[in-house]
C-alpha positions in Angstrom: 107.6 272.7 -11.1 106.8 270.9 -8.0 103.6 268.9 -8.0 100.5 270.7 -7.6 98.5 268.0 -6.0 99.5 266.7 -2.6 100.4 263.0 -2.7 100.4 260.7 0.4 102.8 257.6 0.6 103.9 255.2 3.1 107.2 256.2 4.7 108.2 252.7 4.2 108.4 253.0 0.5 111.4 255.2 0.6 113.5 253.8 3.5 117.2 253.0 2.8 119.0 250.0 4.3 121.0 252.0 6.6 117.8 254.1 7.9 115.9 250.8 8.3 118.7 249.4 10.4 118.2 252.8 12.6 114.5 252.4 12.6 114.3 248.7 13.9 117.3 249.4 16.7 115.4 252.5 17.9 112.2 250.6 17.8 113.9 248.0 20.0 115.4 250.5 22.6 112.0 252.0 22.8 110.3 248.8 23.5 113.0 248.0 26.2 112.0 251.2 27.8 108.3 250.4 27.9 109.0 247.3 29.3 110.8 248.9 32.4 108.4 251.6 32.9 104.8 251.6 32.9 103.5 254.0 35.5 104.1 257.6 35.5 106.4 257.3 38.7 108.5 254.7 36.8 108.8 256.6 33.5 110.0 259.9 35.7 112.3 257.6 37.6 113.8 255.9 34.5 113.9 259.1 32.4 115.8 260.9 35.4 118.3 257.9 35.3 119.0 258.4 31.5 119.2 262.0 31.7 122.0 261.8 34.4 123.8 259.3 32.2 123.6 261.8 29.7 125.2 264.7 31.6 121.9 266.4 33.0 122.1 267.6 36.8 119.1 268.5 38.9 118.5 272.4 39.3 119.5 272.6 43.0 123.0 271.4 41.6 123.5 274.7 39.9 124.0 278.3 41.4 124.3 279.6 38.0 123.3 278.5 34.5 125.4 279.1 31.2 124.7 278.2 27.7 125.1 274.7 27.1 124.3 273.6 30.7 121.8 270.7 30.9 119.4 270.9 33.9 116.3 269.0 35.2 113.6 269.1 38.1 111.2 266.2 39.1 108.3 267.4 40.6 106.8 265.0 43.2 108.3 261.8 41.3 105.6 262.2 38.6 106.5 264.9 36.3 109.6 266.0 35.0 111.0 269.2 33.1 114.5 269.4 31.4 116.4 271.9 29.6 119.6 272.7 27.6 120.6 276.4 28.1 120.8 278.1 24.8 123.2 280.9 23.5 120.4 283.5 23.0 118.3 285.0 25.8 115.5 283.4 27.3 113.6 286.5 26.7 113.8 285.8 23.1 111.8 282.6 23.4 112.4 279.1 24.1 111.6 275.8 22.2 109.4 273.4 24.4 108.4 269.9 23.9 105.7 268.6 26.0 104.4 264.9 26.6 102.4 263.3 29.1 103.6 260.3 31.3 100.4 258.9 32.8 98.0 256.2 30.7 94.6 254.8 31.2 94.9 252.1 34.0 92.9 251.1 37.1 93.8 252.6 40.5 93.2 250.5 43.8 90.5 252.4 45.9 91.6 253.8 49.4 90.4 250.8 51.0 90.5 248.1 48.2 90.9 244.7 49.8 87.5 242.8 50.3 86.1 239.6 50.4 83.0 238.4 48.5 82.2 234.7 48.6 85.1 232.6 48.1 87.6 235.1 46.5 89.2 238.3 47.9 89.6 241.2 45.4 91.2 244.3 45.0 88.5 246.8 44.3 89.3 249.6 41.8 88.6 252.9 40.4 89.4 253.3 36.7 91.7 256.1 35.7 91.2 258.2 32.2 89.0 257.2 29.1 88.6 253.3 29.2 86.2 250.4 27.6 85.9 248.5 30.7 85.3 245.5 28.9 88.7 245.3 27.5 90.0 245.2 31.2 88.4 242.0 31.6 90.1 238.4 31.4 93.5 239.6 30.7 96.7 239.3 32.8 97.4 242.3 34.8 100.2 243.4 37.1 100.3 245.9 40.2 102.8 248.9 40.2 103.1 251.7 42.6 104.2 252.9 46.0 102.8 252.4 49.6 103.7 255.2 52.3 103.7 253.9 55.8 102.9 256.3 58.3 106.3 256.7 59.6 107.3 258.0 55.8 108.8 254.7 54.9 108.0 254.3 51.1 107.6 250.8 49.9 107.9 250.4 46.1 105.9 247.6 44.5 105.9 245.9 41.0 104.3 242.4 41.1 103.3 240.6 37.9 105.8 241.4 35.2 108.0 238.7 35.8 107.6 234.8 35.0 108.4 233.6 38.5 105.7 236.1 39.9 101.9 235.7 40.2 99.7 237.7 37.8 96.4 239.2 38.5 92.9 239.4 36.4 89.3 240.6 36.2 86.6 237.5 35.7 83.7 237.8 33.1 81.0 235.9 32.6 81.2 232.9 30.5 78.9 233.2 27.0 76.7 230.5 28.2 75.4 232.6 31.2 75.9 236.0 29.5 72.6 236.6 27.6 71.5 239.7 29.5 74.8 241.0 29.7 75.2 240.9 25.9 71.7 242.3 25.7 73.2 245.6 27.1 75.0 248.6 25.4 78.8 248.0 25.1 79.2 250.7 27.3 77.2 249.2 30.2 77.9 245.4 29.9 80.8 245.9 32.5 80.0 247.9 35.7 82.9 249.9 36.9 82.6 248.6 40.3 82.7 245.0 38.9 86.4 246.0 37.9 87.4 244.1 40.8 90.9 242.3 40.7 91.1 238.8 41.9 93.5 238.8 44.7 93.2 235.2 45.9 90.9 232.2 47.0 92.8 230.4 49.8 91.4 230.6 53.3 93.6 231.2 56.4 93.5 228.1 58.6 94.3 229.5 61.9 91.9 229.4 64.7 91.0 233.1 65.1 90.8 234.0 61.3 87.1 234.7 61.4 84.6 235.0 58.7 86.9 236.7 56.4 89.4 233.8 56.1 90.6 234.6 52.4 91.1 238.5 52.9 93.0 237.4 56.4 95.3 235.1 54.4 95.9 237.8 51.8 96.7 240.2 54.5 99.0 237.8 56.1 100.8 237.7 52.8 100.9 241.3 52.4 102.7 241.5 55.8 105.3 239.2 55.1 106.2 240.5 51.8 106.0 244.3 52.4 105.6 244.5 56.2 102.3 246.6 55.8 98.8 246.3 57.5 95.5 247.1 56.0 95.6 250.6 57.2 98.6 251.2 55.1 96.6 250.9 51.7 95.2 254.5 52.7 98.3 256.2 52.0 99.2 254.2 49.0 99.2 254.8 44.9 98.8 251.3 43.7 98.0 251.0 39.7 96.7 248.2 38.0 98.3 247.8 34.6 98.6 245.3 31.8 101.2 242.3 32.2 101.9 242.4 28.6 105.3 243.1 27.3 106.2 245.5 24.8 106.5 243.2 21.6 107.1 243.6 17.8 104.1 243.0 15.9 103.4 241.7 12.3 105.1 239.2 9.9 107.0 242.4 8.4 108.1 243.3 12.0 106.8 247.0 11.4 104.9 247.4 14.1 104.9 247.9 18.0 102.2 246.5 20.1 102.4 247.6 23.8 100.2 249.1 27.0 100.7 252.9 27.5 101.9 254.2 24.2 99.6 256.9 24.8 101.8 258.9 25.6 104.9 257.0 26.5 105.8 257.2 22.8 106.1 260.5 22.8 107.8 260.8 26.2 110.6 258.4 24.8 111.1 260.0 21.5 111.2 263.8 22.8 113.5 262.2 25.8 116.0 260.8 23.1 115.8 264.2 21.5 116.9 266.4 24.0 119.9 264.2 24.6 121.1 264.8 21.4 121.2 268.7 21.8 124.5 270.5 22.4 124.8 274.2 22.5 121.6 275.1 21.0 120.6 278.8 20.0 117.1 279.0 21.8 117.0 277.2 25.3 115.6 273.4 24.4 113.2 272.4 27.0 111.5 269.0 27.3 108.6 268.1 29.9 106.7 264.9 31.0 103.5 266.0 32.7 101.2 264.1 34.8 97.3 263.7 35.0 96.7 264.6 31.3 94.3 261.6 31.0 92.0 263.2 33.7 92.5 267.1 32.6 95.7 268.0 33.7 95.1 269.0 37.0 96.8 268.8 40.5 100.2 269.9 41.4 101.9 267.2 39.2 99.3 268.2 36.2 100.2 270.7 33.3 97.5 273.1 35.2 99.8 273.8 38.2 102.2 276.5 38.2 105.1 274.1 38.9 106.3 274.5 35.2 106.1 278.2 35.4 108.3 278.0 38.8 110.9 275.7 36.8 111.3 278.4 33.9 111.6 281.1 36.5 114.4 279.3 38.1 116.0 279.1 35.1 115.6 282.8 34.5 116.9 283.4 38.1 120.2 281.3 37.6 120.9 282.7 34.1 120.6 286.3 36.0 118.3 287.6 33.7 114.9 287.3 35.6 112.9 290.6 36.2 109.4 291.1 36.7 106.9 289.9 34.2 110.0 288.6 32.0 108.3 284.8 32.3 105.1 286.4 30.5 107.4 287.4 27.7 109.3 284.5 27.5 106.1 282.4 26.9 104.6 284.8 24.4 108.0 284.6 22.2 108.1 280.9 22.8 107.2 277.7 20.5 106.1 274.2 21.5 105.2 271.0 20.0 102.5 269.2 22.1 103.7 265.7 21.9 100.6 263.7 22.2 99.5 260.7 20.0 96.9 261.1 17.2 94.1 258.5 16.2 95.6 256.5 13.6 93.0 255.7 10.9 91.9 251.9 11.5 90.4 250.5 8.1 88.1 248.1 10.1 86.4 251.2 11.7 87.0 253.7 8.3 83.5 255.3 8.9 84.8 257.4 11.9 87.6 259.0 9.9 87.7 261.3 7.2 90.5 259.8 5.3 91.7 262.6 3.6 92.3 264.1 7.1 93.3 261.2 9.0 96.6 260.1 10.5 97.9 257.1 8.4 100.0 254.5 10.1 103.4 254.3 8.8 103.1 257.8 7.1 105.2 259.8 9.6 104.5 262.1 12.8 100.8 263.6 12.8 100.4 267.5 13.2 96.9 268.2 14.5 96.3 271.8 14.1 93.5 271.5 16.6 91.9 268.9 18.6 88.6 269.6 20.6 85.1 268.3 20.1 82.4 269.4 17.6 83.1 273.1 17.0 86.6 272.8 18.3 85.4 273.1 21.7 88.3 273.0 24.1 90.9 273.7 21.2 94.0 276.1 21.1 93.9 275.8 17.2 97.4 276.6 15.9 97.5 280.0 13.7 98.9 279.4 10.2 101.9 281.3 10.3 103.1 278.7 13.2 101.9 275.8 10.9 103.9 277.0 8.1 107.2 277.5 10.4 106.8 273.9 11.1 106.1 272.9 7.8 109.2 274.6 6.6 111.5 273.0 9.2 110.3 269.8 8.8 110.7 269.8 4.8 114.1 271.4 5.1 115.2 268.3 7.4 113.2 265.6 5.2 110.9 264.8 8.0 108.0 262.6 6.9 104.9 264.3 8.4 101.0 264.7 7.9 98.3 266.9 8.8 95.3 265.3 10.6 92.1 265.7 12.6 91.1 263.2 15.4 88.0 261.6 13.4 85.2 263.2 11.4 83.2 266.2 12.4 80.9 265.6 15.1 82.2 262.1 15.6 85.9 262.7 16.9 87.5 265.1 19.3 90.0 265.0 22.0 92.4 267.2 24.2 96.2 267.5 25.2 98.2 269.9 26.9 98.4 272.3 24.3 95.8 274.8 25.0 97.5 275.3 28.4 100.7 276.4 27.1 98.8 278.3 24.6 96.7 280.4 27.4 100.5 281.3 28.5 101.0 282.8 25.0 103.1 280.1 23.6 102.8 279.1 19.9 101.6 275.4 20.0 100.5 272.6 17.7 99.8 269.0 18.4 102.6 266.8 17.1 102.7 263.0 17.8 102.7 259.5 16.7 99.5 257.8 15.1 98.2 255.0 17.3 95.6 252.0 16.9 93.2 251.1 19.5 94.0 254.1 21.4 93.4 253.5 25.1 93.3 249.9 25.0 95.2 247.7 27.0 97.5 246.8 24.1 98.1 249.8 21.6 99.5 249.7 18.2 102.2 252.3 16.6 104.4 251.9 13.6 108.3 251.7 14.0 108.9 254.2 11.1 106.5 256.8 12.7 108.1 256.4 16.0 111.5 257.2 14.5 110.0 260.0 12.6 108.7 261.4 15.8 112.3 261.1 17.2 113.7 263.1 14.1 111.1 265.7 14.1 111.6 266.6 17.9 115.4 266.6 17.3 114.9 269.2 14.3 112.6 271.3 16.4 115.0 271.8 19.2 117.7 272.9 16.7 115.5 275.5 15.1 
């Protein structure tokens, strides 16, 4: 007779030597991926390169699609959809895993460069939910694109290499911070003061005028990138931590890195779909943009571009007809691959331990997210949760059912409700994270590998 009481134990307690080697190797590859892609554009560019190296072709390279074909579509360089065509008709439903490529950060304002006193600054507007004080006095890098009026696109990545300058945002020294320290934590740093130091050296030419330091920065930018100040108006420049992804802890069991929400789910689901050959149900993997700010816009999940991608699959498998797309979604299953808040013993009061995602205990399933009375949640039905339990148990996948914090304390959102609104059965399924939305987040190597195995299993069932 099986045990009546549910027992939880760390996944590391059951790891065998060969599996440990696989876990550590996979984590090393994941960290290398993170170090080469910190923004949504870089994530999509690198993922497309990896996909093509593994036999995927762009949708426009196919006139017809057949079982086993591997196809992808990139939406404006910031979101991406991949599919492996199954032997069953898509009318019977498809298996979808969806993660998001964007992470909290600071965006340069449309007119960012100013001089105040003896410094030139890049003014920023923060993106997503951040604790503003965490972004001061740390090394920062600038990534993104500048598109000139003539259409020329300039790619920027500055601050990552040892031979490049870094950037930072200054903060008050404790000796002068009495008033600041008396404020609420959320008010101690003003959003307008998240200004990145660009330089301190004045231009020495005779016609430099009052803004000598700003003028010198503009000269350097013109020399390096061939731009003028007006070109900032058509740019997307993101300020991100200059930290490298690193192994954390004496036991080397953890990963510390920026942007693991939600790049850990992007990488594990990408690796999973690369394994899929000739599935029964069509396997679809998607990386969306703008999840951190509500999934709006034509690269966010609220747009109809994903629907268009699925419609094109139906067209090129020669089965499309009016209203078939709606039927496909109603017969489909999805894992919303987004991270969970791992329980932090230092802040245990915000979690219900019995319903918290524990670090090192496998992937977290969140039946619902939302806030307070489950507001904004899709809330997976019991039948679908049972299906996921069954396939994970049959394939020895370590998982846990969790909530994002205590009632009236926690809450959050993912892209799950967007697909659920189309009729898809959806449950959130991701890696537990410590210090979520901070410049340096922490995950377990065991959980990362568990996610990879879970996503592979889902695609095959």
